[in-house]
C-alpha positions in Angstrom: -14.5 -35.0 -33.3 -15.8 -33.9 -29.8 -19.3 -34.0 -28.6 -19.9 -30.5 -29.5 -18.9 -31.0 -33.3 -20.8 -34.3 -33.3 -24.0 -32.4 -32.1 -23.5 -29.8 -35.0 -23.0 -32.6 -37.4 -26.3 -34.1 -36.3 -28.1 -30.9 -36.4 -26.9 -30.5 -40.2 -28.2 -34.1 -40.9 -31.4 -33.3 -39.3 -31.8 -30.1 -41.2 -31.6 -32.0 -44.5 -34.0 -34.7 -43.4 -36.4 -31.9 -42.5 -36.2 -30.5 -45.9 -37.2 -33.9 -47.2 -33.8 -35.0 -48.6 -33.8 -38.8 -48.8 -30.7 -40.1 -46.9 -30.4 -43.2 -49.3 -28.8 -41.0 -52.0 -25.2 -40.3 -52.1 -25.7 -36.6 -52.6 -27.2 -36.4 -49.2 -23.9 -37.4 -47.5 -21.9 -35.0 -50.1 -24.1 -32.1 -49.2 -24.1 -32.8 -45.5 -20.2 -32.8 -45.5 -20.1 -29.9 -47.7 -22.2 -27.9 -45.3 -20.3 -29.1 -42.4 -17.0 -28.0 -43.9 -18.6 -24.5 -44.5 -19.6 -24.3 -40.9 -16.2 -25.5 -39.6 -14.5 -22.8 -41.8 -16.9 -20.0 -40.7 -17.9 -19.7 -44.4 -14.4 -18.9 -45.5 -13.7 -21.9 -47.9 -14.2 -22.0 -51.5 -16.2 -24.4 -53.7 -12.8 -25.7 -55.2 -11.5 -26.6 -51.8 -14.8 -28.3 -50.7 -15.0 -30.4 -54.0 -11.2 -31.4 -53.6 -11.9 -32.5 -50.0 -15.0 -34.5 -51.0 -13.1 -36.1 -54.0 -10.3 -37.3 -51.7 -12.5 -38.4 -48.9 -15.0 -40.5 -51.0 -12.7 -41.5 -53.9 -15.3 -40.4 -56.5 -14.7 -38.1 -59.5 -15.6 -34.6 -59.2 -18.2 -34.9 -61.8 -19.9 -37.8 -60.0 -20.1 -35.9 -56.8 -21.7 -32.7 -58.5 -24.1 -35.1 -60.3 -25.2 -36.8 -57.0 -25.5 -33.5 -55.3 -27.7 -32.2 -58.1 -29.9 -35.3 -58.0 -30.4 -35.0 -54.2 -31.4 -31.4 -54.6 -33.8 -32.1 -57.5 -35.4 -35.1 -55.6 -35.8 -32.8 -52.6 -37.3 -30.0 -54.6 -39.6 -32.4 -56.5 -41.0 -33.9 -53.4 -41.3 -30.5 -51.7 -40.1 -29.3 -48.4 -41.4 -31.5 -45.7 -41.2 -28.6 -43.3 -43.8 -26.6 -45.1 -45.9 -29.5 -46.6 -46.7 -31.1 -43.4 -47.9 -27.9 -41.8 -50.2 -27.1 -44.8 -51.9 -30.5 -44.5 
């Protein structure tokens, strides 16, 4: 991975953190990698291929990856988007 790609990967991670997604959840990394795969493909990759790649990369079953991603999204939603809650305070 070159420096430009590394910079974009950090930008994806920072965006998830700005939304308030806790990085201590497995789903954070699954979502980060899924977004990165979408960006690299220019949006021309299907869900099936994303989950196949995540399954092979992490060695976790598809159902566990989906559950972890849903949990991360739910926790982020329940906490509220930090981008907006910090401006309102």
